[in-house]
PDB file of N, CA, C and O in Angstrom, chain B, residues numbered from 101:
ATOM      1  N   MET B 101       0.823  -1.200   0.000  1.00  0.00           N
ATOM      2  CA  MET B 101       0.000   0.000   0.000  1.00  0.00           C
ATOM      3  C   MET B 101       0.867   1.263   0.000  1.00  0.00           C
ATOM      4  O   MET B 101       0.568   2.218  -0.717  1.00  0.00           O
ATOM      5  N   ARG B 102       1.930   1.273   0.795  1.00  0.00           N
ATOM      6  CA  ARG B 102       2.781   2.461   0.874  1.00  0.00           C
ATOM      7  C   ARG B 102       3.479   2.743  -0.442  1.00  0.00           C
ATOM      8  O   ARG B 102       3.702   3.904  -0.786  1.00  0.00           O
ATOM      9  N   LYS B 103       3.829   1.696  -1.188  1.00  0.00           N
ATOM     10  CA  LYS B 103       4.547   1.893  -2.439  1.00  0.00           C
ATOM     11  C   LYS B 103       3.667   2.579  -3.489  1.00  0.00           C
ATOM     12  O   LYS B 103       4.182   3.315  -4.331  1.00  0.00           O
ATOM     13  N   LYS B 104       2.366   2.355  -3.456  1.00  0.00           N
ATOM     14  CA  LYS B 104       1.464   2.944  -4.437  1.00  0.00           C
ATOM     15  C   LYS B 104       1.194   4.415  -4.171  1.00  0.00           C
ATOM     16  O   LYS B 104       0.823   5.143  -5.092  1.00  0.00           O
ATOM     17  N   LEU B 105       1.365   4.863  -2.955  1.00  0.00           N
ATOM     18  CA  LEU B 105       1.081   6.258  -2.620  1.00  0.00           C
ATOM     19  C   LEU B 105       1.908   7.240  -3.444  1.00  0.00           C
ATOM     20  O   LEU B 105       1.330   8.179  -3.991  1.00  0.00           O
ATOM     21  N   PRO B 106       3.221   7.081  -3.566  1.00  0.00           N
ATOM     22  CA  PRO B 106       3.978   8.027  -4.396  1.00  0.00           C
ATOM     23  C   PRO B 106       3.521   8.033  -5.859  1.00  0.00           C
ATOM     24  O   PRO B 106       3.507   9.090  -6.490  1.00  0.00           O
ATOM     25  N   GLU B 107       3.147   6.872  -6.405  1.00  0.00           N
ATOM     26  CA  GLU B 107       2.662   6.815  -7.782  1.00  0.00           C
ATOM     27  C   GLU B 107       1.369   7.602  -7.932  1.00  0.00           C
ATOM     28  O   GLU B 107       1.179   8.304  -8.925  1.00  0.00           O
ATOM     29  N   LYS B 108       0.477   7.489  -6.950  1.00  0.00           N
ATOM     30  CA  LYS B 108      -0.782   8.232  -6.994  1.00  0.00           C
ATOM     31  C   LYS B 108      -0.521   9.731  -6.883  1.00  0.00           C
ATOM     32  O   LYS B 108      -1.161  10.524  -7.574  1.00  0.00           O
ATOM     33  N   ILE B 109       0.402  10.118  -6.029  1.00  0.00           N
ATOM     34  CA  ILE B 109       0.738  11.537  -5.868  1.00  0.00           C
ATOM     35  C   ILE B 109       1.338  12.069  -7.167  1.00  0.00           C
ATOM     36  O   ILE B 109       0.987  13.161  -7.613  1.00  0.00           O
ATOM     37  N   GLN B 110       2.245  11.298  -7.776  1.00  0.00           N
ATOM     38  CA  GLN B 110       2.839  11.718  -9.042  1.00  0.00           C
ATOM     39  C   GLN B 110       1.767  11.908 -10.101  1.00  0.00           C
ATOM     40  O   GLN B 110       1.805  12.872 -10.865  1.00  0.00           O
ATOM     41  N   SER B 111       0.813  10.991 -10.145  1.00  0.00           N
ATOM     42  CA  SER B 111      -0.260  11.078 -11.123  1.00  0.00           C
ATOM     43  C   SER B 111      -1.119  12.317 -10.891  1.00  0.00           C
ATOM     44  O   SER B 111      -1.476  13.014 -11.841  1.00  0.00           O
ATOM     45  N   LEU B 112      -1.447  12.589  -9.644  1.00  0.00           N
ATOM     46  CA  LEU B 112      -2.275  13.744  -9.321  1.00  0.00           C
ATOM     47  C   LEU B 112      -1.565  15.065  -9.610  1.00  0.00           C
ATOM     48  O   LEU B 112      -2.202  16.042 -10.003  1.00  0.00           O
ATOM     49  N   LEU B 113      -0.262  15.091  -9.418  1.00  0.00           N
ATOM     50  CA  LEU B 113       0.517  16.313  -9.647  1.00  0.00           C
ATOM     51  C   LEU B 113       1.074  16.403 -11.074  1.00  0.00           C
ATOM     52  O   LEU B 113       1.849  17.308 -11.385  1.00  0.00           O
ATOM     53  N   TYR B 114       0.678  15.470 -11.931  1.00  0.00           N
ATOM     54  CA  TYR B 114       1.153  15.427 -13.316  1.00  0.00           C
ATOM     55  C   TYR B 114       2.671  15.352 -13.390  1.00  0.00           C
ATOM     56  O   TYR B 114       3.292  16.051 -14.190  1.00  0.00           O
ATOM     57  N   LEU B 115       3.272  14.501 -12.554  1.00  0.00           N
ATOM     58  CA  LEU B 115       4.719  14.331 -12.542  1.00  0.00           C
ATOM     59  C   LEU B 115       5.165  13.068 -13.277  1.00  0.00           C
ATOM     60  O   LEU B 115       6.361  12.794 -13.367  1.00  0.00           O
ATOM     61  N   ASN B 116       4.209  12.299 -13.803  1.00  0.00           N
ATOM     62  CA  ASN B 116       4.563  11.098 -14.548  1.00  0.00           C
ATOM     63  C   ASN B 116       5.245  11.492 -15.856  1.00  0.00           C
ATOM     64  O   ASN B 116       4.987  12.562 -16.407  1.00  0.00           O
ATOM     65  N   THR B 117       6.104  10.625 -16.335  1.00  0.00           N
ATOM     66  CA  THR B 117       6.784  10.860 -17.597  1.00  0.00           C
ATOM     67  C   THR B 117       5.839  10.538 -18.748  1.00  0.00           C
ATOM     68  O   THR B 117       5.151   9.518 -18.731  1.00  0.00           O
ATOM     69  N   ILE B 118       5.812  11.411 -19.740  1.00  0.00           N
ATOM     70  CA  ILE B 118       4.987  11.202 -20.925  1.00  0.00           C
ATOM     71  C   ILE B 118       5.924  11.164 -22.126  1.00  0.00           C
ATOM     72  O   ILE B 118       6.715  12.084 -22.338  1.00  0.00           O
ATOM     73  N   VAL B 119       5.829  10.088 -22.912  1.00  0.00           N
ATOM     74  CA  VAL B 119       6.621   9.944 -24.124  1.00  0.00           C
ATOM     75  C   VAL B 119       5.641   9.839 -25.287  1.00  0.00           C
ATOM     76  O   VAL B 119       4.807   8.934 -25.324  1.00  0.00           O
ATOM     77  N   GLN B 120       5.743  10.763 -26.228  1.00  0.00           N
ATOM     78  CA  GLN B 120       4.857  10.782 -27.387  1.00  0.00           C
ATOM     79  C   GLN B 120       5.707  10.713 -28.642  1.00  0.00           C
ATOM     80  O   GLN B 120       6.588  11.546 -28.852  1.00  0.00           O
ATOM     81  N   ILE B 121       5.438   9.712 -29.477  1.00  0.00           N
ATOM     82  CA  ILE B 121       6.185   9.526 -30.723  1.00  0.00           C
ATOM     83  C   ILE B 121       5.261   9.875 -31.880  1.00  0.00           C
ATOM     84  O   ILE B 121       4.161   9.333 -31.990  1.00  0.00           O
ATOM     85  N   THR B 122       5.712  10.786 -32.745  1.00  0.00           N
ATOM     86  CA  THR B 122       4.945  11.183 -33.914  1.00  0.00           C
ATOM     87  C   THR B 122       5.687  10.724 -35.153  1.00  0.00           C
ATOM     88  O   THR B 122       6.779  11.206 -35.457  1.00  0.00           O
ATOM     89  N   ASP B 123       5.071   9.773 -35.873  1.00  0.00           N
ATOM     90  CA  ASP B 123       5.688   9.169 -37.053  1.00  0.00           C
ATOM     91  C   ASP B 123       7.109   8.712 -36.730  1.00  0.00           C
ATOM     92  O   ASP B 123       7.362   8.170 -35.654  1.00  0.00           O
ATOM     93  N   LYS B 124       8.030   8.930 -37.659  1.00  0.00           N
ATOM     94  CA  LYS B 124       9.427   8.539 -37.434  1.00  0.00           C
ATOM     95  C   LYS B 124      10.331   9.747 -37.326  1.00  0.00           C
ATOM     96  O   LYS B 124      11.546   9.640 -37.495  1.00  0.00           O
ATOM     97  N   ASP B 125       9.730  10.920 -37.038  1.00  0.00           N
ATOM     98  CA  ASP B 125      10.567  12.113 -37.067  1.00  0.00           C
ATOM     99  C   ASP B 125      10.446  13.016 -35.844  1.00  0.00           C
ATOM    100  O   ASP B 125      11.055  14.086 -35.821  1.00  0.00           O
ATOM    101  N   GLU B 126       9.677  12.619 -34.821  1.00  0.00           N
ATOM    102  CA  GLU B 126       9.557  13.483 -33.647  1.00  0.00           C
ATOM    103  C   GLU B 126       9.223  12.678 -32.398  1.00  0.00           C
ATOM    104  O   GLU B 126       8.400  11.764 -32.429  1.00  0.00           O
ATOM    105  N   VAL B 127       9.881  13.037 -31.299  1.00  0.00           N
ATOM    106  CA  VAL B 127       9.598  12.447 -29.989  1.00  0.00           C
ATOM    107  C   VAL B 127       9.481  13.590 -28.982  1.00  0.00           C
ATOM    108  O   VAL B 127      10.358  14.449 -28.897  1.00  0.00           O
ATOM    109  N   LEU B 128       8.393  13.589 -28.226  1.00  0.00           N
ATOM    110  CA  LEU B 128       8.183  14.561 -27.158  1.00  0.00           C
ATOM    111  C   LEU B 128       8.280  13.813 -25.836  1.00  0.00           C
ATOM    112  O   LEU B 128       7.627  12.786 -25.650  1.00  0.00           O
ATOM    113  N   ILE B 129       9.094  14.328 -24.916  1.00  0.00           N
ATOM    114  CA  ILE B 129       9.227  13.734 -23.590  1.00  0.00           C
ATOM    115  C   ILE B 129       8.953  14.826 -22.571  1.00  0.00           C
ATOM    116  O   ILE B 129       9.628  15.855 -22.548  1.00  0.00           O
ATOM    117  N   GLU B 130       7.956  14.592 -21.730  1.00  0.00           N
ATOM    118  CA  GLU B 130       7.593  15.564 -20.697  1.00  0.00           C
ATOM    119  C   GLU B 130       8.044  15.069 -19.331  1.00  0.00           C
ATOM    120  O   GLU B 130       8.132  13.866 -19.089  1.00  0.00           O
ATOM    121  N   ASN B 131       8.326  16.006 -18.454  1.00  0.00           N
ATOM    122  CA  ASN B 131       8.793  15.767 -17.088  1.00  0.00           C
ATOM    123  C   ASN B 131      10.189  15.157 -17.068  1.00  0.00           C
ATOM    124  O   ASN B 131      10.430  14.143 -16.412  1.00  0.00           O
ATOM    125  N   CYS B 132      11.101  15.792 -17.797  1.00  0.00           N
ATOM    126  CA  CYS B 132      12.510  15.387 -17.829  1.00  0.00           C
ATOM    127  C   CYS B 132      13.246  15.988 -16.642  1.00  0.00           C
ATOM    128  O   CYS B 132      12.917  17.079 -16.176  1.00  0.00           O
ATOM    129  N   LYS B 133      14.238  15.266 -16.164  1.00  0.00           N
ATOM    130  CA  LYS B 133      15.133  15.811 -15.146  1.00  0.00           C
ATOM    131  C   LYS B 133      16.353  16.451 -15.795  1.00  0.00           C
ATOM    132  O   LYS B 133      16.719  17.587 -15.495  1.00  0.00           O
ATOM    133  N   ARG B 134      16.983  15.674 -16.710  1.00  0.00           N
ATOM    134  CA  ARG B 134      18.188  16.212 -17.344  1.00  0.00           C
ATOM    135  C   ARG B 134      18.510  15.453 -18.629  1.00  0.00           C
ATOM    136  O   ARG B 134      18.054  14.330 -18.843  1.00  0.00           O
ATOM    137  N   LEU B 135      19.288  16.085 -19.455  1.00  0.00           N
ATOM    138  CA  LEU B 135      19.790  15.499 -20.685  1.00  0.00           C
ATOM    139  C   LEU B 135      21.179  14.954 -20.374  1.00  0.00           C
ATOM    140  O   LEU B 135      22.110  15.725 -20.143  1.00  0.00           O
ATOM    141  N   ALA B 136      21.322  13.640 -20.368  1.00  0.00           N
ATOM    142  CA  ALA B 136      22.573  13.007 -19.942  1.00  0.00           C
ATOM    143  C   ALA B 136      23.597  12.908 -21.071  1.00  0.00           C
ATOM    144  O   ALA B 136      24.798  13.037 -20.833  1.00  0.00           O
ATOM    145  N   GLU B 137      23.126  12.679 -22.301  1.00  0.00           N
ATOM    146  CA  GLU B 137      24.043  12.515 -23.422  1.00  0.00           C
ATOM    147  C   GLU B 137      23.328  12.971 -24.685  1.00  0.00           C
ATOM    148  O   GLU B 137      22.129  12.742 -24.843  1.00  0.00           O
ATOM    149  N   TYR B 138      24.070  13.620 -25.591  1.00  0.00           N
ATOM    150  CA  TYR B 138      23.430  14.141 -26.797  1.00  0.00           C
ATOM    151  C   TYR B 138      24.423  14.274 -27.933  1.00  0.00           C
ATOM    152  O   TYR B 138      25.465  14.913 -27.784  1.00  0.00           O
ATOM    153  N   ASN B 139      24.103  13.672 -29.071  1.00  0.00           N
ATOM    154  CA  ASN B 139      24.805  13.932 -30.322  1.00  0.00           C
ATOM    155  C   ASN B 139      23.815  13.694 -31.458  1.00  0.00           C
ATOM    156  O   ASN B 139      22.629  13.505 -31.189  1.00  0.00           O
ATOM    157  N   ASP B 140      24.250  13.696 -32.705  1.00  0.00           N
ATOM    158  CA  ASP B 140      23.292  13.627 -33.810  1.00  0.00           C
ATOM    159  C   ASP B 140      22.729  12.232 -34.072  1.00  0.00           C
ATOM    160  O   ASP B 140      21.842  12.084 -34.912  1.00  0.00           O
ATOM    161  N   ILE B 141      23.222  11.201 -33.374  1.00  0.00           N
ATOM    162  CA  ILE B 141      22.668   9.852 -33.549  1.00  0.00           C
ATOM    163  C   ILE B 141      22.100   9.252 -32.262  1.00  0.00           C
ATOM    164  O   ILE B 141      21.432   8.219 -32.323  1.00  0.00           O
ATOM    165  N   PHE B 142      22.345   9.868 -31.090  1.00  0.00           N
ATOM    166  CA  PHE B 142      21.926   9.284 -29.819  1.00  0.00           C
ATOM    167  C   PHE B 142      21.611  10.356 -28.786  1.00  0.00           C
ATOM    168  O   PHE B 142      22.343  11.337 -28.644  1.00  0.00           O
ATOM    169  N   LEU B 143      20.507  10.153 -28.066  1.00  0.00           N
ATOM    170  CA  LEU B 143      20.153  11.009 -26.934  1.00  0.00           C
ATOM    171  C   LEU B 143      19.806  10.134 -25.751  1.00  0.00           C
ATOM    172  O   LEU B 143      19.177   9.088 -25.909  1.00  0.00           O
ATOM    173  N   LYS B 144      20.211  10.554 -24.573  1.00  0.00           N
ATOM    174  CA  LYS B 144      19.875   9.858 -23.338  1.00  0.00           C
ATOM    175  C   LYS B 144      19.270  10.882 -22.391  1.00  0.00           C
ATOM    176  O   LYS B 144      19.925  11.852 -22.009  1.00  0.00           O
ATOM    177  N   ILE B 145      18.014  10.662 -22.016  1.00  0.00           N
ATOM    178  CA  ILE B 145      17.262  11.611 -21.206  1.00  0.00           C
ATOM    179  C   ILE B 145      16.844  10.932 -19.912  1.00  0.00           C
ATOM    180  O   ILE B 145      16.272   9.842 -19.936  1.00  0.00           O
ATOM    181  N   ILE B 146      17.125  11.569 -18.786  1.00  0.00           N
ATOM    182  CA  ILE B 146      16.786  11.045 -17.466  1.00  0.00           C
ATOM    183  C   ILE B 146      15.488  11.709 -17.000  1.00  0.00           C
ATOM    184  O   ILE B 146      15.348  12.929 -17.074  1.00  0.00           O
ATOM    185  N   THR B 147      14.538  10.892 -16.518  1.00  0.00           N
ATOM    186  CA  THR B 147      13.293  11.411 -15.963  1.00  0.00           C
ATOM    187  C   THR B 147      13.196  10.952 -14.505  1.00  0.00           C
ATOM    188  O   THR B 147      14.138  10.361 -13.978  1.00  0.00           O
ATOM    189  N   ASN B 148      12.079  11.217 -13.864  1.00  0.00           N
ATOM    190  CA  ASN B 148      11.905  10.820 -12.469  1.00  0.00           C
ATOM    191  C   ASN B 148      11.971   9.314 -12.257  1.00  0.00           C
ATOM    192  O   ASN B 148      12.516   8.853 -11.254  1.00  0.00           O
ATOM    193  N   ASN B 149      11.418   8.539 -13.195  1.00  0.00           N
ATOM    194  CA  ASN B 149      11.317   7.103 -12.965  1.00  0.00           C
ATOM    195  C   ASN B 149      11.866   6.233 -14.090  1.00  0.00           C
ATOM    196  O   ASN B 149      11.710   5.012 -14.053  1.00  0.00           O
ATOM    197  N   MET B 150      12.509   6.843 -15.094  1.00  0.00           N
ATOM    198  CA  MET B 150      13.047   6.048 -16.189  1.00  0.00           C
ATOM    199  C   MET B 150      14.127   6.817 -16.937  1.00  0.00           C
ATOM    200  O   MET B 150      14.333   8.013 -16.734  1.00  0.00           O
ATOM    201  N   THR B 151      14.804   6.083 -17.806  1.00  0.00           N
ATOM    202  CA  THR B 151      15.755   6.670 -18.741  1.00  0.00           C
ATOM    203  C   THR B 151      15.241   6.393 -20.141  1.00  0.00           C
ATOM    204  O   THR B 151      14.877   5.261 -20.458  1.00  0.00           O
ATOM    205  N   VAL B 152      15.208   7.416 -20.981  1.00  0.00           N
ATOM    206  CA  VAL B 152      14.747   7.270 -22.357  1.00  0.00           C
ATOM    207  C   VAL B 152      15.949   7.461 -23.277  1.00  0.00           C
ATOM    208  O   VAL B 152      16.634   8.483 -23.219  1.00  0.00           O
ATOM    209  N   GLN B 153      16.198   6.461 -24.129  1.00  0.00           N
ATOM    210  CA  GLN B 153      17.294   6.527 -25.093  1.00  0.00           C
ATOM    211  C   GLN B 153      16.703   6.564 -26.490  1.00  0.00           C
ATOM    212  O   GLN B 153      15.848   5.749 -26.837  1.00  0.00           O
ATOM    213  N   ILE B 154      17.163   7.509 -27.284  1.00  0.00           N
ATOM    214  CA  ILE B 154      16.667   7.661 -28.645  1.00  0.00           C
ATOM    215  C   ILE B 154      17.834   7.492 -29.607  1.00  0.00           C
ATOM    216  O   ILE B 154      18.860   8.159 -29.472  1.00  0.00           O
ATOM    217  N   TRP B 155      17.672   6.587 -30.589  1.00  0.00           N
ATOM    218  CA  TRP B 155      18.675   6.346 -31.621  1.00  0.00           C
ATOM    219  C   TRP B 155      18.111   6.781 -32.957  1.00  0.00           C
ATOM    220  O   TRP B 155      16.923   6.591 -33.218  1.00  0.00           O
ATOM    221  N   GLY B 156      18.939   7.360 -33.805  1.00  0.00           N
ATOM    222  CA  GLY B 156      18.486   7.777 -35.123  1.00  0.00           C
ATOM    223  C   GLY B 156      19.598   8.483 -35.875  1.00  0.00           C
ATOM    224  O   GLY B 156      20.779   8.226 -35.645  1.00  0.00           O
ATOM    225  N   SER B 157      19.209   9.380 -36.780  1.00  0.00           N
ATOM    226  CA  SER B 157      20.197  10.169 -37.516  1.00  0.00           C
ATOM    227  C   SER B 157      19.668  11.590 -37.668  1.00  0.00           C
ATOM    228  O   SER B 157      18.462  11.809 -37.784  1.00  0.00           O
ATOM    229  N   GLY B 158      20.569  12.529 -37.666  1.00  0.00           N
ATOM    230  CA  GLY B 158      20.190  13.930 -37.767  1.00  0.00           C
ATOM    231  C   GLY B 158      19.342  14.411 -36.609  1.00  0.00           C
ATOM    232  O   GLY B 158      18.493  15.286 -36.777  1.00  0.00           O
ATOM    233  N   LEU B 159      19.567  13.841 -35.425  1.00  0.00           N
ATOM    234  CA  LEU B 159      18.754  14.200 -34.258  1.00  0.00           C
ATOM    235  C   LEU B 159      19.096  15.602 -33.782  1.00  0.00           C
ATOM    236  O   LEU B 159      20.266  15.960 -33.641  1.00  0.00           O
ATOM    237  N   LYS B 160      18.062  16.384 -33.538  1.00  0.00           N
ATOM    238  CA  LYS B 160      18.227  17.741 -33.039  1.00  0.00           C
ATOM    239  C   LYS B 160      17.190  17.998 -31.961  1.00  0.00           C
ATOM    240  O   LYS B 160      16.056  17.525 -32.038  1.00  0.00           O
ATOM    241  N   ILE B 161      17.594  18.748 -30.968  1.00  0.00           N
ATOM    242  CA  ILE B 161      16.655  19.166 -29.939  1.00  0.00           C
ATOM    243  C   ILE B 161      15.989  20.437 -30.452  1.00  0.00           C
ATOM    244  O   ILE B 161      16.628  21.474 -30.630  1.00  0.00           O
ATOM    245  N   ASN B 162      14.689  20.323 -30.683  1.00  0.00           N
ATOM    246  CA  ASN B 162      13.946  21.444 -31.241  1.00  0.00           C
ATOM    247  C   ASN B 162      13.438  22.379 -30.162  1.00  0.00           C
ATOM    248  O   ASN B 162      13.338  23.586 -30.382  1.00  0.00           O
ATOM    249  N   ASN B 163      13.118  21.839 -29.006  1.00  0.00           N
ATOM    250  CA  ASN B 163      12.608  22.655 -27.911  1.00  0.00           C
ATOM    251  C   ASN B 163      13.020  21.993 -26.599  1.00  0.00           C
ATOM    252  O   ASN B 163      12.714  20.824 -26.367  1.00  0.00           O
ATOM    253  N   TYR B 164      13.699  22.724 -25.762  1.00  0.00           N
ATOM    254  CA  TYR B 164      14.087  22.202 -24.456  1.00  0.00           C
ATOM    255  C   TYR B 164      13.531  23.164 -23.425  1.00  0.00           C
ATOM    256  O   TYR B 164      14.192  24.125 -23.030  1.00  0.00           O
ATOM    257  N   GLY B 165      12.303  22.895 -22.994  1.00  0.00           N
ATOM    258  CA  GLY B 165      11.621  23.770 -22.049  1.00  0.00           C
ATOM    259  C   GLY B 165      12.015  23.469 -20.620  1.00  0.00           C
ATOM    260  O   GLY B 165      13.034  22.828 -20.362  1.00  0.00           O
ATOM    261  N   THR B 166      11.209  23.933 -19.710  1.00  0.00           N
ATOM    262  CA  THR B 166      11.482  23.762 -18.289  1.00  0.00           C
ATOM    263  C   THR B 166      11.595  22.295 -17.917  1.00  0.00           C
ATOM    264  O   THR B 166      12.527  21.908 -17.211  1.00  0.00           O
ATOM    265  N   SER B 167      10.660  21.470 -18.382  1.00  0.00           N
ATOM    266  CA  SER B 167      10.715  20.052 -18.036  1.00  0.00           C
ATOM    267  C   SER B 167      10.322  19.164 -19.210  1.00  0.00           C
ATOM    268  O   SER B 167       9.967  18.003 -19.007  1.00  0.00           O
ATOM    269  N   SER B 168      10.379  19.678 -20.415  1.00  0.00           N
ATOM    270  CA  SER B 168      10.042  18.858 -21.573  1.00  0.00           C
ATOM    271  C   SER B 168      11.074  19.074 -22.678  1.00  0.00           C
ATOM    272  O   SER B 168      11.803  20.065 -22.701  1.00  0.00           O
ATOM    273  N   ILE B 169      11.104  18.104 -23.590  1.00  0.00           N
ATOM    274  CA  ILE B 169      12.068  18.170 -24.683  1.00  0.00           C
ATOM    275  C   ILE B 169      11.409  17.602 -25.939  1.00  0.00           C
ATOM    276  O   ILE B 169      10.691  16.604 -25.875  1.00  0.00           O
ATOM    277  N   ILE B 170      11.658  18.240 -27.072  1.00  0.00           N
ATOM    278  CA  ILE B 170      11.196  17.739 -28.362  1.00  0.00           C
ATOM    279  C   ILE B 170      12.425  17.404 -29.191  1.00  0.00           C
ATOM    280  O   ILE B 170      13.298  18.246 -29.404  1.00  0.00           O
ATOM    281  N   VAL B 171      12.480  16.158 -29.656  1.00  0.00           N
ATOM    282  CA  VAL B 171      13.593  15.687 -30.467  1.00  0.00           C
ATOM    283  C   VAL B 171      13.079  15.464 -31.882  1.00  0.00           C
ATOM    284  O   VAL B 171      12.072  14.785 -32.084  1.00  0.00           O
ATOM    285  N   LYS B 172      13.774  16.040 -32.861  1.00  0.00           N
ATOM    286  CA  LYS B 172      13.398  15.859 -34.269  1.00  0.00           C
ATOM    287  C   LYS B 172      14.569  15.261 -35.024  1.00  0.00           C
ATOM    288  O   LYS B 172      15.730  15.457 -34.664  1.00  0.00           O
ATOM    289  N   GLY B 173      14.245  14.529 -36.077  1.00  0.00           N
ATOM    290  CA  GLY B 173      15.230  13.855 -36.907  1.00  0.00           C
ATOM    291  C   GLY B 173      14.638  12.544 -37.376  1.00  0.00           C
ATOM    292  O   GLY B 173      13.434  12.320 -37.250  1.00  0.00           O
ATOM    293  N   VAL B 174      15.476  11.677 -37.916  1.00  0.00           N
ATOM    294  CA  VAL B 174      15.025  10.352 -38.330  1.00  0.00           C
ATOM    295  C   VAL B 174      15.180   9.431 -37.121  1.00  0.00           C
ATOM    296  O   VAL B 174      16.298   9.095 -36.732  1.00  0.00           O
ATOM    297  N   ILE B 175      14.055   9.024 -36.529  1.00  0.00           N
ATOM    298  CA  ILE B 175      14.051   8.198 -35.322  1.00  0.00           C
ATOM    299  C   ILE B 175      14.091   6.728 -35.722  1.00  0.00           C
ATOM    300  O   ILE B 175      13.191   6.251 -36.414  1.00  0.00           O
ATOM    301  N   ASP B 176      15.128   6.004 -35.292  1.00  0.00           N
ATOM    302  CA  ASP B 176      15.229   4.573 -35.551  1.00  0.00           C
ATOM    303  C   ASP B 176      14.649   3.755 -34.403  1.00  0.00           C
ATOM    304  O   ASP B 176      13.955   2.765 -34.636  1.00  0.00           O
ATOM    305  N   SER B 177      14.929   4.164 -33.163  1.00  0.00           N
ATOM    306  CA  SER B 177      14.396   3.424 -32.018  1.00  0.00           C
ATOM    307  C   SER B 177      14.320   4.322 -30.796  1.00  0.00           C
ATOM    308  O   SER B 177      15.077   5.281 -30.647  1.00  0.00           O
ATOM    309  N   VAL B 178      13.368   3.973 -29.916  1.00  0.00           N
ATOM    310  CA  VAL B 178      13.202   4.636 -28.630  1.00  0.00           C
ATOM    311  C   VAL B 178      13.198   3.535 -27.575  1.00  0.00           C
ATOM    312  O   VAL B 178      12.359   2.635 -27.610  1.00  0.00           O
ATOM    313  N   GLU B 179      14.134   3.611 -26.643  1.00  0.00           N
ATOM    314  CA  GLU B 179      14.237   2.624 -25.571  1.00  0.00           C
ATOM    315  C   GLU B 179      13.847   3.273 -24.251  1.00  0.00           C
ATOM    316  O   GLU B 179      14.277   4.383 -23.936  1.00  0.00           O
ATOM    317  N   ILE B 180      13.034   2.571 -23.494  1.00  0.00           N
ATOM    318  CA  ILE B 180      12.637   3.050 -22.173  1.00  0.00           C
ATOM    319  C   ILE B 180      13.191   2.076 -21.152  1.00  0.00           C
ATOM    320  O   ILE B 180      12.828   0.900 -21.144  1.00  0.00           O
ATOM    321  N   LEU B 181      14.072   2.567 -20.289  1.00  0.00           N
ATOM    322  CA  LEU B 181      14.736   1.737 -19.296  1.00  0.00           C
ATOM    323  C   LEU B 181      14.274   2.147 -17.904  1.00  0.00           C
ATOM    324  O   LEU B 181      14.218   3.335 -17.586  1.00  0.00           O
ATOM    325  N   LYS B 182      13.948   1.174 -17.090  1.00  0.00           N
ATOM    326  CA  LYS B 182      13.521   1.435 -15.727  1.00  0.00           C
ATOM    327  C   LYS B 182      14.694   1.986 -14.903  1.00  0.00           C
ATOM    328  O   LYS B 182      15.833   1.542 -15.052  1.00  0.00           O
ATOM    329  N   SER B 183      14.399   2.950 -14.041  1.00  0.00           N
ATOM    330  CA  SER B 183      15.447   3.490 -13.187  1.00  0.00           C
ATOM    331  C   SER B 183      15.962   2.431 -12.242  1.00  0.00           C
ATOM    332  O   SER B 183      15.212   1.549 -11.823  1.00  0.00           O
ATOM    333  N   LYS B 184      17.230   2.507 -11.905  1.00  0.00           N
ATOM    334  CA  LYS B 184      17.841   1.520 -11.015  1.00  0.00           C
ATOM    335  C   LYS B 184      17.383   1.676  -9.583  1.00  0.00           C
ATOM    336  O   LYS B 184      17.427   0.713  -8.817  1.00  0.00           O
ATOM    337  N   ASN B 185      16.940   2.876  -9.195  1.00  0.00           N
ATOM    338  CA  ASN B 185      16.543   3.100  -7.807  1.00  0.00           C
ATOM    339  C   ASN B 185      15.102   2.712  -7.527  1.00  0.00           C
ATOM    340  O   ASN B 185      14.635   2.898  -6.404  1.00  0.00           O
ATOM    341  N   ARG B 186      14.386   2.183  -8.499  1.00  0.00           N
ATOM    342  CA  ARG B 186      12.991   1.774  -8.289  1.00  0.00           C
ATOM    343  C   ARG B 186      12.858   0.289  -8.284  1.00  0.00           C
ATOM    344  O   ARG B 186      11.755  -0.231  -8.121  1.00  0.00           O
TER     345      ARG B 186
END
């Protein structure tokens, strides 16, 4: 029961990570903590509860807001990895 409480609080406060993929050329990630690695073929983004890795070509960060990021380019794959602390 105690473990579910933080998940419910995150949901109520809109702190959950949202990953939206549009076709093969855009990925939107909301509620990011930090950008860990970035070049034109690979991005690694850390969120509250996961790590998102994006592979492709010509990758560019189109918008890096307060807690969201839009990645554009030719997207080959998106990997979602569970955080080690959960």
